[in-house]
SEMAR-393178 format. One line per 3 residues: number of its first residue (from 1); their letters; for each residue x, y, z of N, C-alpha, C. Coordinates in pm, whole numbers, plus 50000, padded with zeros to 5 digits. Layout:
NUM) A) X,Y,Z,X,Y,Z,X,Y,Z | ... $
This chain:
1) GPM) 50080,49882,50000,50000,50000,50000,50086,50126,50000 | 50021,50237,50028,50090,50366,50025,50209,50376,50122 | 50195,50319,50242,50306,50328,50338,50428,50249,50292 $
4) EGF) 50405,50133,50232,50517,50055,50180,50588,50134,50071 | 50510,50203,49987,50569,50286,49883,50651,50400,49941 | 50598,50464,50045,50671,50574,50110,50805,50526,50164 $
7) WGI) 50805,50413,50237,50930,50364,50296,51029,50323,50188 | 50980,50269,50077,51068,50235,49966,51134,50358,49907 | 51057,50466,49891,51111,50591,49839,51214,50648,49937 $
10) LKR) 51180,50650,50066,51273,50701,50167,51405,50624,50162 | 51397,50493,50159,51520,50412,50157,51602,50440,50032 | 51536,50450,49918,51607,50475,49793,51671,50615,49791 $
13) ERY) 51600,50715,49840,51648,50853,49832,51742,50893,49946 | 51727,50832,50064,51803,50882,50179,51877,50776,50263 | 51848,50648,50242,51904,50547,50332,52014,50464,50268 $
16) YGR) 51987,50406,50152,52085,50317,50089,52214,50392,50057 | 52325,50329,50088,52455,50388,50060,52502,50486,50166 | 52429,50496,50274,52465,50591,50380,52481,50516,50511 $
19) RFT) 52574,50562,50592,52595,50502,50725,52552,50601,50831 | 52479,50554,50927,52434,50637,51038,52515,50601,51161 | 52558,50702,51234,52643,50678,51350,52564,50643,51475 $
22) SKK) 52433,50670,51473,52351,50639,51590,52205,50624,51549 | 52129,50564,51637,51984,50553,51615,51922,50693,51611 | 51973,50782,51694,51923,50920,51699,51940,50988,51564 $
25) ELV) 52055,50969,51501,52080,51028,51369,51982,50972,51266 | 51957,50843,51270,51863,50780,51178,51721,50833,51198 | 51677,50842,51323,51543,50893,51353,51530,51038,51307 $
28) QMI) 51634,51118,51328,51632,51258,51284,51620,51267,51132 | 51693,51183,51060,51684,51182,50914,51542,51147,50871 | 51481,51047,50934,51345,51007,50898,51247,51120,50924 $
31) RHY) 51259,51187,51038,51170,51300,51068,51184,51411,50965 | 51308,51446,50930,51331,51550,50830,51275,51508,50695 | 51293,51381,50660,51243,51334,50531,51091,51337,50526 $
34) IHY) 51024,51300,50634,50877,51305,50637,50830,51449,50614 | 50894,51545,50678,50858,51685,50658,50881,51726,50512 | 50997,51691,50458,51029,51720,50318,50926,51655,50225 $
37) YNT) 50897,51530,50248,50805,51453,50163,50667,51518,50160 | 50620,51562,50275,50486,51619,50283,50476,51763,50235 | 50585,51839,50244,50576,51982,50215,50652,52029,50092 $
40) RRV) 50748,51949,50041,50830,51997,49930,50841,51902,49812 | 50820,51774,49832,50838,51674,49726,50710,51659,49645 | 50710,51713,49522,50591,51703,49438,50574,51561,49386 $
43) QRN) 50449,51524,49363,50417,51389,49317,50324,51396,49196 | 50360,51324,49094,50278,51322,48972,50137,51273,48997 | 50123,51171,49080,49989,51116,49105,49899,51211,49184 $
46) LGV) 49956,51319,49234,49876,51422,49302,49862,51547,49215 | 49889,51533,49087,49878,51647,48996,49996,51742,49008 | 50113,51688,49032,50239,51763,49050,50225,51863,49166 $
49) LTP) 50166,51815,49274,50153,51890,49398,50222,51813,49509 | 50249,51881,49619,50296,51810,49738,50174,51753,49810 | 50194,51654,49897,50080,51604,49974,50009,51714,50054 $
52) MEK) 50085,51809,50108,50024,51917,50185,49941,52009,50095 | 49992,52040,49976,49915,52122,49882,49785,52052,49844 | 49792,51924,49817,49672,51847,49781,49572,51847,49897 $
55) HEL) 49622,51830,50016,49537,51831,50135,49467,51966,50150 | 49541,52074,50131,49482,52208,50143,49375,52231,50036 | 49399,52185,49913,49297,52197,49808,49172,52119,49844 $
58) YRA) 49190,52000,49899,49078,51916,49939,48996,51984,50050 | 49067,52043,50146,48999,52111,50257,48923,52234,50210 | 48976,52303,50109,48913,52426,50059,48789,52397,49975 $
61) A) 48776,52276,49925,48663,52243,49836,48532,52228,49911 $
């Protein structure tokens, strides 16, 4: 489903090929990526909008 797709994208874009020195560093990267994914990463299946932009359009309708 959608969550499996999200984690696959995160691993491909930010995890593979990188070494983390601590669990804290890994968790921080995941938190930053979630914010980036929701507010800055446009998606074709959302009409080239970010998830947050799509959400705001839905709420305004």
